[in-house]
DOLO-639270 format. One line per 8 residues: number of its first residue (from 1); their letters; for each residue x, y, z of C-alpha. Coordinates in steps of 0.02 Angstrom, whole numbers, plus 50000, padded with zeros to 5 digits. Each point is the difference from the previous one (the first is absolute). Example, Ala and Ser with C-alpha at 12.3 -4.5 7.8 and 13.67 -1.06 7.14 Angstrom:
! DOLO-639270
1> AS> 50615/49775/50390 ~ 50069/50172/49967
END
This chain:
! DOLO-639270
1> MGDLFYLH> 46698/49178/45631 ~ 50096/49861/49912 ~ 50079/49829/50018 ~ 50172/49987/50081 ~ 50117/49850/49987 ~ 50175/49975/50070 ~ 50146/49954/49887 ~ 50118/49857/50044
9> EYIAGQPD> 50166/49956/49922 ~ 50001/49835/49908 ~ 50151/49888/50026 ~ 50014/49842/49894 ~ 49818/50020/49951 ~ 49938/50009/50179 ~ 49945/50158/50092 ~ 50098/50056/50153
17> MSHSCGFV> 49855/50029/50121 ~ 50113/50054/50144 ~ 49987/50181/49947 ~ 49923/50107/49865 ~ 50096/50107/49877 ~ 49864/50126/49961 ~ 49818/50006/49951 ~ 49883/50019/49852
25> KFCRQTGW> 49840/50101/50009 ~ 49872/50015/49863 ~ 49827/50074/49987 ~ 49873/50002/49860 ~ 49946/50166/49926 ~ 49826/49998/49924 ~ 49867/50129/49970 ~ 49885/50086/49876
33> MMSKNVNI> 50085/50033/49832 ~ 50162/49929/50073 ~ 50100/49850/49940 ~ 50019/49857/50121 ~ 50178/50024/50061 ~ 50106/49923/50136 ~ 50120/50112/50097 ~ 50153/49904/50064
41> SINVRGLY> 50124/50058/50133 ~ 50164/49907/50029 ~ 50108/50027/50154 ~ 50161/49897/50012 ~ 50111/49989/50153 ~ 50139/49877/50037 ~ 50020/49929/49824 ~ 50187/50018/49975
49> SHGTAKDG> 50104/49985/49842 ~ 50165/50070/49938 ~ 49989/50190/49987 ~ 49847/50077/49918 ~ 49883/49873/49921 ~ 49864/50031/49874 ~ 49866/49873/50036 ~ 49843/49960/49902
57> VYALVPEE> 49828/49990/50080 ~ 49905/49854/49927 ~ 49821/49938/50014 ~ 49998/49810/50014 ~ 49869/49916/49893 ~ 49957/49818/49960 ~ 50066/49935/49834 ~ 49966/49840/49906
65> NGLTGAVR> 50064/49834/50067 ~ 50009/50070/50176 ~ 50137/50124/49962 ~ 50008/50172/50079 ~ 50001/50152/49888 ~ 50071/50169/50049 ~ 49926/50161/49930 ~ 50114/50150/50028
73> LCDVSIVN> 49908/50144/50082 ~ 50136/50127/50039 ~ 50178/50019/50069 ~ 50063/50037/50175 ~ 50175/50061/50044 ~ 50069/49920/50157 ~ 50142/50088/50091 ~ 50079/49919/50152
81> GFGKTECQ> 49853/49882/50014 ~ 49863/50133/49993 ~ 49888/50056/49858 ~ 49827/50067/49965 ~ 49891/50022/49846 ~ 49820/50017/49943 ~ 49912/49955/49838 ~ 49826/49984/49927
89> VVAENISG> 49934/49865/49882 ~ 49836/49970/49908 ~ 49911/49860/50091 ~ 49930/49915/49845 ~ 50163/49996/49902 ~ 50154/50010/50110 ~ 50143/50085/49905 ~ 49920/49943/49836
97> SGFDWNDV> 50027/49818/50044 ~ 49819/49945/49981 ~ 49993/49946/50182 ~ 49869/50068/50120 ~ 50046/50056/50176 ~ 49891/49860/50068 ~ 50124/49878/49919 ~ 50147/50068/50101
105> MGIAIVPD> 50068/49876/50129 ~ 50129/50117/50078 ~ 50137/50129/49977 ~ 50187/49970/49980 ~ 50149/50118/50009 ~ 50137/49931/49888 ~ 50166/50085/49955 ~ 50051/49997/49818
113> SRASTAAV> 50142/49885/50049 ~ 49872/49876/50071 ~ 50118/49983/50149 ~ 49864/50000/50132 ~ 49811/50013/50012 ~ 49879/50075/50124 ~ 49819/49953/49977 ~ 49830/49976/50076
121> LWKNENAD> 49866/49877/49942 ~ 49819/50021/50053 ~ 49937/49865/49881 ~ 50077/49833/49953 ~ 50133/50013/50135 ~ 50090/49847/49932 ~ 50035/50082/49832 ~ 50178/49979/49938
129> INDMRYGA> 50082/50170/49989 ~ 50173/49933/49959 ~ 49954/49962/49821 ~ 49894/50151/49954 ~ 49967/50051/49820 ~ 50047/50183/49999 ~ 49934/50130/49881 ~ 49829/50022/49921
137> AKRRTSTG> 49911/49844/50060 ~ 49858/49996/49875 ~ 49841/49908/50049 ~ 49978/49843/49896 ~ 49835/49965/49916 ~ 49919/49829/49982 ~ 50082/49983/49828 ~ 50173/50025/50073
145> HTSEEADK> 50025/50173/49929 ~ 50043/50153/50100 ~ 49864/50131/50026 ~ 50089/50114/49874 ~ 50007/49863/49870 ~ 49818/49955/50033 ~ 49947/50182/49976 ~ 50091/50010/49834
153> AEDTVKAA> 49920/49838/49941 ~ 49829/50062/50056 ~ 50024/50163/49904 ~ 50046/49901/49843 ~ 49843/49893/50016 ~ 49891/50154/50025 ~ 50073/50084/49846 ~ 49966/49844/49895
161> DEVEDTVK> 49822/49990/50067 ~ 49970/50183/49956 ~ 50058/49972/49821 ~ 49889/49846/49985 ~ 49850/50094/50072 ~ 50027/50143/49878 ~ 49998/49883/49850 ~ 49849/49909/50068
169> DTDENRVE> 49906/50162/50034 ~ 50034/50060/49821 ~ 49925/49842/49924 ~ 49852/50003/50119 ~ 49967/50184/49964 ~ 49989/49965/49813 ~ 49869/49867/50030 ~ 49911/50106/50130
177> VTVNEADA> 49979/50147/49882 ~ 49910/49891/49873 ~ 49891/49919/50134 ~ 49956/50168/50079 ~ 49946/50071/49832 ~ 49886/49852/49970 ~ 49929/50012/50177 ~ 49966/50187/49979
185> TAEKEEKA> 49903/49970/49840 ~ 49897/49862/50079 ~ 49965/50106/50153 ~ 49934/50144/49894 ~ 49884/49882/49907 ~ 49937/49925/50163 ~ 49963/50171/50075 ~ 49902/50049/49845
193> VVSAEEIS> 49871/49862/50028 ~ 49963/50046/50181 ~ 49822/50064/50003 ~ 49914/50124/50114 ~ 49897/49858/50072 ~ 50157/49908/50058 ~ 50066/50157/50082 ~ 49838/50022/50097
201> LVPLQSKP> 50022/49826/50074 ~ 50160/50047/50094 ~ 49955/49996/50186 ~ 50026/50157/50102 ~ 50120/49987/50146 ~ 49909/50004/50165 ~ 50050/50125/50132 ~ 50092/49932/50152
209> EILTVSET> 49889/49963/50149 ~ 50003/50136/50132 ~ 49961/49936/50174 ~ 49925/50107/50138 ~ 50081/50013/50170 ~ 49871/49879/50073 ~ 50028/49873/49860 ~ 50188/50012/50023
217> FEKIDGNF> 49978/49972/50187 ~ 49900/49841/49965 ~ 50136/49930/49886 ~ 50142/50024/50126 ~ 50052/49842/50089 ~ 50034/50068/50175 ~ 49986/49939/50178 ~ 49836/50049/50085
225> VDAFDDDD> 50015/50047/50184 ~ 49888/50058/50143 ~ 50069/50173/50036 ~ 49866/50110/50081 ~ 49865/49991/50132 ~ 49865/50081/49890 ~ 49943/49980/49821 ~ 50044/50173/49936
233> FYDCMEVT> 50135/49914/49898 ~ 49973/49818/49953 ~ 50078/49866/49888 ~ 50169/50054/50069 ~ 50140/49926/49896 ~ 50189/50005/50020 ~ 50089/50047/49838 ~ 50174/50035/49937
241> PEQLQQIF> 50056/50165/49920 ~ 49990/49916/49830 ~ 49818/49950/50029 ~ 49958/50173/50066 ~ 50078/50073/49842 ~ 49873/49901/49897 ~ 49860/50087/50096 ~ 50072/50172/49971
249> DARRQQPE> 50026/49960/49816 ~ 49814/49964/49989 ~ 49963/50157/50102 ~ 50090/50107/49871 ~ 49868/49953/49873 ~ 49861/50072/50108 ~ 49941/50182/50011 ~ 50106/50122/50099
257> IDGAFGTM> 49971/49994/50188 ~ 50113/50073/50133 ~ 50062/49863/50115 ~ 50151/49920/50076 ~ 50111/50041/49854 ~ 49930/50168/49942 ~ 49923/50048/49834 ~ 49987/49905/49838
265> QEKNTLQV> 50158/50082/49934 ~ 50097/49930/50148 ~ 49923/49829/49977 ~ 50066/49991/49822 ~ 50178/50003/50062 ~ 49993/49921/50173 ~ 50080/49832/50035 ~ 49963/49913/50165
273> AENSFLMH> 50185/49963/50023 ~ 50035/50188/50003 ~ 49891/50029/50155 ~ 50130/49983/50138 ~ 49873/50001/50144 ~ 49900/49860/49920 ~ 50157/49897/49964 ~ 50065/50029/50178
281> GYFTFRHL> 49839/49926/50070 ~ 50012/49852/49881 ~ 50180/49956/50042 ~ 49966/50017/50186 ~ 49842/49892/50009 ~ 50018/49905/49835 ~ 49828/50046/49934 ~ 49882/50139/49945
289> LVARVHND> 49812/49995/50023 ~ 49857/50032/49879 ~ 49815/49983/50042 ~ 49827/50045/49939 ~ 49912/50153/50071 ~ 49830/49969/50081 ~ 49913/50160/49943 ~ 50082/50013/49828
297> PDALFVGV> 50001/49843/49891 ~ 50112/50083/49870 ~ 50136/50052/50124 ~ 50144/49903/50076 ~ 50091/50017/50165 ~ 50190/50008/49984 ~ 50090/49974/50166 ~ 50183/50012/50049
305> PGVYNNKE> 50040/49902/50159 ~ 50077/50099/50142 ~ 49991/50059/50179 ~ 49910/50155/50058 ~ 50119/50132/50067 ~ 50043/50180/49959 ~ 50148/49956/49890 ~ 49899/49876/49895
313> RFMASMFN> 49854/50122/49990 ~ 50114/50136/49932 ~ 50076/49884/49868 ~ 49830/49930/49949 ~ 49928/50173/49975 ~ 50142/50045/49882 ~ 49935/49863/49883 ~ 49815/50041/50025
321> FNNFKRSH> 49967/49851/50114 ~ 49912/50110/50127 ~ 49888/49868/50081 ~ 50045/49861/50120 ~ 49895/49848/50043 ~ 50050/49887/50144 ~ 50007/49813/49963 ~ 49966/49855/50117
329> RSDCRNPY> 50113/49880/49906 ~ 50072/49873/50122 ~ 50157/49973/49896 ~ 50054/50181/50030 ~ 50014/50010/50189 ~ 50000/50188/50024 ~ 49853/50096/50072 ~ 50038/50146/49886
337> FGYWYQTI> 50013/49897/49839 ~ 49885/50043/49856 ~ 49995/50073/49825 ~ 50030/50174/49932 ~ 49876/50004/49859 ~ 49914/50093/49860 ~ 49858/49949/49885 ~ 50011/50006/49811
END
């Protein structure tokens, strides 16, 4: 895909819109490890001149004082009014001019004799193309220099700065050597007076606090809901996968117990986001459920919202969620809604 524009012949500075004399098509070429290029296709028809004409293809760019610059892209040979050519330019520096493709206002086809012009303008349609500045239209900097001149001046300044920095570093290094020697001597003397009593006063670093599953549950700021008819599971709280991950992180610190996510070795590597059944339930119903277990104060209920059917039962069993508990939640109007669950 690309952008296509129709060419019109310009007569006395004004375009003849009664008919087109060809078209220009360009498309950007970008990708991994690929320069940002623009592929340009020119197709001319009905642009007549005497015999065979060698015309230049120019990119029209804005110059200072409202003038129009023309950057030559390639040539096109026109025979009996027809011609075709293709070229490719680097988007950030068209033909080494310093202009970016985003600066381009249009394309012009101009014979070397300057006898006639075919052009299209997609920006600044009132630009004067009769008095174009042909050739390498260098971008002007704020100082009035061309980009090439500005680069040379910048290189000169950088070279001078490097020489100055080298001289400065040499003087500073001489002073630094003397200062470092004095500091090293003072440091040795200071270390020599440190006594065993002072060393014993250094406080030991405390071990990070390890929370149990129940303590982690209490610290989570979730939304408590009434989910079940009985009290087998109570303090039911809606959580996000990130909050559930905090519970499993605490669970990994506890002794090995087979549960929803297998043995301790599996718990060391499991991430909640990797459990596709659990994440499917979360993205469908926008919550997960955790709750306390009535007959086991150290255990937690982990529930994945869903609907009871054979397909769901098969998927749940693949992830060790083998139990289903129906919920009476009024905000989920489905008689088969509930939670596939496991206790940890």
